C-alpha positions in Angstrom: -16.3 -13.5 -13.3 -12.8 -12.1 -12.6 -10.3 -11.4 -15.4 -7.4 -13.8 -15.8 -3.9 -12.7 -16.7 -1.4 -14.3 -19.0 1.7 -15.1 -16.9 5.4 -15.8 -17.5 7.1 -17.8 -14.7 10.7 -16.8 -14.7 12.7 -19.5 -12.8 11.8 -23.1 -12.2 14.1 -24.0 -9.4 13.0 -24.9 -5.8 11.1 -21.7 -5.1 9.9 -21.4 -8.7 8.2 -24.8 -8.4 6.7 -23.7 -5.1 5.1 -20.7 -6.9 4.2 -22.9 -9.9 2.1 -25.1 -7.6 0.4 -22.0 -6.2 -0.3 -20.5 -9.7 -2.0 -23.8 -10.7 -4.8 -23.0 -8.2 -5.2 -19.2 -8.9 -8.2 -18.6 -11.2 -6.8 -15.1 -12.2 -3.5 -16.6 -13.5 -2.9 -18.4 -16.8 0.7 -19.4 -17.1 1.7 -19.1 -20.8 5.4 -19.4 -20.6 8.1 -20.8 -18.3 11.8 -19.8 -18.5 14.8 -21.4 -16.9 18.3 -22.2 -18.4 17.7 -25.7 -17.0 15.3 -26.9 -19.7 14.5 -30.0 -17.8 13.2 -28.0 -14.9 11.4 -25.6 -17.2 9.7 -28.5 -18.9 8.6 -30.0 -15.6 7.0 -26.6 -14.6 5.4 -26.3 -18.1 3.8 -29.7 -17.8 2.5 -29.0 -14.3 1.0 -25.6 -15.5 0.1 -26.7 -19.0 1.9 -23.7 -20.3 2.4 -23.0 -24.0 6.2 -22.8 -24.2 9.5 -23.0 -22.3 12.5 -20.6 -22.9 16.1 -20.9 -21.7 16.2 -17.1 -21.5 13.7 -15.3 -19.2 13.8 -12.2 -21.5 12.2 -14.2 -24.3 9.5 -15.4 -21.9 8.6 -11.8 -21.0 8.0 -11.1 -24.7 5.8 -14.2 -25.1 2.5 -13.3 -26.8 -0.3 -12.7 -24.3 1.9 -12.3 -21.2 0.6 -9.5 -18.9 2.4 -10.4 -15.7 5.7 -11.9 -14.6 6.6 -13.9 -11.5 10.3 -13.6 -11.0 12.0 -16.4 -9.1 15.5 -16.2 -10.8 18.9 -15.7 -9.1 19.2 -12.5 -7.2 21.7 -10.8 -9.5 19.2 -11.1 -12.4 16.1 -9.5 -10.7 16.8 -5.9 -11.6 17.3 -6.7 -15.3 14.1 -8.6 -15.6 12.1 -6.1 -13.5 13.2 -3.3 -15.7 12.4 -5.2 -18.9 9.0 -6.2 -17.6 8.2 -2.6 -16.6 9.3 -1.2 -19.9 7.0 -3.6 -21.7 4.0 -2.9 -19.4 3.9 -6.1 -17.4 2.7 -6.4 -13.8 5.6 -7.7 -11.6 5.9 -10.1 -8.7 9.5 -10.6 -7.6 11.2 -12.5 -4.9 13.4 -10.3 -2.7 15.5 -8.3 -3.2 15.3 -6.1 -6.3 19.0 -5.8 -6.2 21.8 -6.0 -3.6 22.8 -2.3 -4.1 20.7 0.6 -3.1 21.5 2.7 -6.2 20.5 -0.1 -8.6 17.3 -0.8 -6.6 16.3 2.8 -6.6 17.0 3.2 -10.4 14.9 0.1 -11.3 12.0 1.0 -9.0 11.9 4.5 -10.6 11.3 2.8 -13.9 8.5 0.7 -12.4 6.9 3.8 -11.0 7.4 5.9 -14.2 5.7 3.1 -16.2 2.9 2.8 -13.6 3.0 -1.0 -13.6 1.8 -3.0 -10.6 4.7 -4.3 -8.5 4.9 -6.6 -5.4 8.1 -7.7 -3.6 8.2 -11.1 -2.0 8.2 -10.4 1.7 5.9 -13.3 2.4 5.7 -13.0 6.2 3.2 -10.1 5.8 0.8 -12.7 4.5 1.5 -15.4 7.2 -1.7 -15.5 9.3 0.0 -14.8 12.7 1.9 -11.8 11.3 -1.2 -10.5 9.4 -3.4 -10.8 12.5 -0.7 -9.1 14.7 -0.7 -6.2 12.2 -4.5 -5.8 12.5 -4.4 -6.0 16.3 -1.6 -3.4 16.5 -3.5 -1.0 14.2 -6.7 -1.5 16.3 -4.7 -0.4 19.3 -5.2 -3.7 21.2 -1.7 -3.6 22.8 -1.5 0.2 23.0 1.5 2.2 21.7 4.4 -0.2 20.7 7.4 0.1 23.0 9.6 -2.9 21.9 10.1 -5.2 19.0 12.1 -8.4 19.2 12.8 -10.8 16.3 14.8 -14.0 16.1 15.6 -16.0 12.9 18.1 -18.8 12.7 18.5 -21.0 9.7 19.2 -24.8 10.2 22.5 -24.5 8.4 24.5 -21.9 6.3 23.8 -21.6 2.6 26.6 -22.8 0.3 29.7 -20.6 0.3 29.3 -20.1 -3.4 26.0 -18.4 -2.7 27.2 -16.5 0.4 30.1 -14.9 -1.6 27.6 -13.0 -3.7 24.6 -12.7 -1.3 25.3 -9.2 -0.2 26.0 -10.2 3.4 23.8 -11.5 6.2 21.8 -8.3 6.7 20.9 -8.0 3.0 20.3 -11.7 2.4 18.8 -13.0 5.6 17.9 -10.4 8.2 16.0 -8.3 5.7 12.9 -10.5 6.3 13.0 -9.5 10.0 13.7 -5.9 9.0 10.6 -5.8 6.8 8.6 -7.3 9.7 9.9 -4.5 11.9 8.7 -1.8 9.4 5.4 -3.7 8.8 4.5 -4.1 12.5 6.1 -1.0 14.1 7.0 1.6 11.6 10.0 3.4 10.0 13.5 3.1 11.5 15.6 6.1 12.3 18.9 4.5 13.3 20.6 1.2 13.8 23.6 -0.4 15.6 24.9 -3.8 14.5 27.2 -6.3 16.0 28.4 -9.4 14.2 30.8 -12.3 14.6 31.8 -15.6 13.1 30.7 -18.5 15.4 29.5 -21.1 12.9 32.0 -21.5 10.1 35.4 -19.7 9.8 35.1 -19.8 6.0 32.2 -17.3 6.2 34.6 -14.8 7.9 37.2 -15.5 5.2 34.8 -14.2 2.5 34.1 -11.0 4.5 30.8 -11.9 6.1 29.5 -12.9 9.5 27.2 -15.7 10.6 25.9 -14.5 14.0 24.5 -11.0 14.6 22.5 -8.7 16.8 20.9 -5.6 15.3 19.4 -2.8 17.5 16.8 -0.5 16.0 15.5 2.9 17.0 12.1 3.6 15.4 10.8 7.0 14.4 7.9 6.6 16.8 10.3 6.1 19.8 10.0 2.3 20.1 13.2 0.2 20.3 13.9 -3.1 18.6 16.3 -6.0 18.5 16.9 -8.5 15.7 19.0 -11.6 16.3 20.2 -13.9 13.4 22.3 -17.0 13.1 23.2 -19.1 10.1 22.9 -22.3 12.2 20.3 -23.9 14.5 20.9 -27.6 14.9 17.2 -28.3 15.7 15.8 -26.7 12.6 14.4 -23.4 11.4 13.9 -21.0 14.3 11.8 -17.9 13.8 10.0 -15.9 16.5 8.7 -12.3 16.7 7.4 -10.3 19.6 5.8 -6.9 19.7 5.4 -5.4 23.2 3.1 -2.5 23.9 1.8 -0.4 26.8 -1.2 -2.7 27.2 0.2 -6.1 26.3 2.2 -8.0 23.7 1.8 -10.2 20.6 4.0 -13.2 20.0 4.5 -15.0 16.7 6.2 -18.1 18.0 8.0 -21.1 16.7 5.1 -23.6 16.9 5.4 -27.3 16.3 5.0 -28.4 12.7 2.3 -30.9 13.9 0.0 -29.6 16.6 0.9 -32.5 18.8 2.9 -32.7 22.0 4.0 -36.0 23.4 4.3 -36.3 27.2 6.2 -39.2 28.8 9.8 -39.4 30.0 10.0 -35.9 28.6 8.0 -33.5 26.4 8.4 -33.9 22.6 7.1 -32.2 19.5 8.3 -32.0 15.9 9.7 -28.8 14.4 9.8 -27.0 11.1 13.2 -27.6 9.5 13.2 -25.0 6.7 11.6 -21.6 5.9 9.7 -22.9 2.9 8.0 -25.4 5.2 7.2 -22.9 7.9 5.9 -20.2 5.5 4.3 -22.5 2.9 0.9 -20.9 3.5 2.3 -17.4 3.4 3.9 -18.1 0.0 0.5 -19.1 -1.3 -1.3 -16.2 0.2 1.1 -13.6 -1.1 0.8 -14.8 -4.7 -3.0 -15.0 -4.4 -3.1 -11.5 -3.1 -1.0 -10.2 -6.0 -3.4 -11.6 -8.6 -6.4 -10.5 -6.6 -5.0 -6.9 -6.6 -4.5 -7.0 -10.4 -8.1 -8.2 -10.8 -9.4 -5.5 -8.6 -7.2 -2.8 -10.0 -5.6 -1.9 -6.7 -1.9 -1.5 -6.0 -0.2 -4.7 -4.7 1.6 -4.7 -1.3 4.3 -4.8 -0.2 5.3 -2.4 -3.0 8.3 -0.5 -4.3 8.7 1.7 -1.2 8.8 -1.4 1.0 11.5 -3.0 -1.2 13.6 0.1 -1.0 13.2 1.0 2.6 13.9 -2.5 4.0 17.1 -2.6 1.8 18.1 0.8 3.1 17.9 -0.5 6.7 19.9 -3.6 5.8 22.6 -1.5 4.1 22.7 0.8 7.2 23.1 -2.3 9.4 26.0 -3.5 7.2 27.6 0.0 7.4 27.2 -0.1 11.2 28.8 -3.5 11.4 31.8 -2.5 9.3 32.3 0.9 11.0 31.5 -0.1 14.5 29.0 2.8 15.2 25.4 3.9 15.2 24.2 4.7 11.7 21.3 7.0 11.0 19.1 6.1 8.1 19.5 9.6 6.8 23.2 8.7 6.0 22.2 5.9 3.6 20.9 7.4 0.4 
């Protein structure tokens, strides 16, 4: 019988409740404490999970007796503080991306994680989405030969609120980083980037110093080339597609219908995923299951600290390229 771990769930908002429903079905996880300043939300999660106590302050929940692991689903600007505290107190850590918006703070906190030797997993859920996971296996098996090109598209149905975008770190750090992680996961390390960006969706996004429409070109260390396209708006719903092209073929992770049904008549119709939480619902479940399975088996969770750091480095390099209008080598971003 596998060991179960005492868990503190930090954050009971939309994504926190998604993880709560997953935790309910994981035999290796016993949620003991839930923390959220919104006590009504925290209580709803506690009742679902039959946890012992709720806290308004996540730091208190980390110290709750019996807690051995934390699942961090709090606002971005709190991640680093809670990761550091959890590491210093010897807890295993699962955290939604990013660790922090700044590279220096990310590196500092992850050094604490590594010095303390605590298990750490960052929430790049697409690595656990079945099409992406299968593509990784096929690429490693050489089924498409050496990779030559990588193409990724992600467009959200609508921009996030301006209040969020003002502190998000910019489109590359906040949004494109998922495609960036996929690029590293499926192809390898990136040597240099060139970014272009403009405001085509909402002029207010430009007024806060960000862009809403971007193209990012990548040159990988293995010689492959990549392109990532992002937009804050797709009127038809969440649009995410990835293609890896190799010497002997290609793999395509496409925007499939939400329901595997096509209606043919006066035209061709199918439904569509409207939001990322809907499209990657299974991936969110699988990544958390994998985290607790790794704890039970005593192996390092993945994606780990290096993945959190390197994907952010590429996002920061892309932001630098956009602002300076030039190619940026990753060696410039330290």
